[in-house]
C-alpha positions in Angstrom: 5.2 0.4 39.1 2.2 1.2 37.2 0.6 2.8 40.4 -2.4 0.7 39.8 -3.8 -2.2 42.2 -2.2 -5.7 40.8 -5.4 -7.5 41.8 -7.1 -5.0 39.3 -4.9 -5.8 36.6 -4.8 -9.6 37.4 -8.6 -9.8 36.9 -8.4 -7.6 34.2 -6.6 -9.7 32.6 -8.6 -12.4 33.1 -12.1 -11.2 32.5 -10.2 -10.4 29.5 -9.6 -13.3 28.7 -11.4 -16.4 30.4 -10.3 -19.1 28.7 -7.3 -19.0 30.0 -7.6 -21.0 32.7 -3.3 -20.2 33.7 -4.6 -16.3 34.0 -7.7 -17.6 36.4 -5.5 -19.5 38.4 -3.3 -16.2 38.8 -6.2 -14.3 39.8 -7.1 -16.4 42.1 -3.7 -17.0 44.4 -3.5 -13.8 44.0 -6.8 -12.9 45.9 -6.7 -15.6 48.3 -3.6 -14.1 49.1 -4.9 -11.0 49.4 -7.5 -12.7 52.1 -10.3 -11.8 49.1 -11.7 -15.5 49.3 -15.1 -14.4 49.4 -14.0 -11.8 46.4 -12.5 -15.2 44.7 -15.5 -17.2 45.3 -17.8 -14.8 44.2 -15.9 -14.4 40.4 -15.8 -18.0 39.8 -18.8 -19.3 41.0 -20.8 -16.2 38.8 -18.6 -15.2 37.1 -19.2 -11.8 37.9 -15.6 -9.7 37.9 -17.0 -6.7 39.4 -14.5 -4.3 40.9 
């Protein structure tokens, strides 16, 4: 374990390669599982991935 927030890791991975649909789906799934649906919607509607 790195001690880092897994959501940040998935978010950064997708942000750095936003053409990879699989990364986007992984990130969205993890946001929804973490009860962060609003953040999920904001990220994917606007393209803003701020932490």
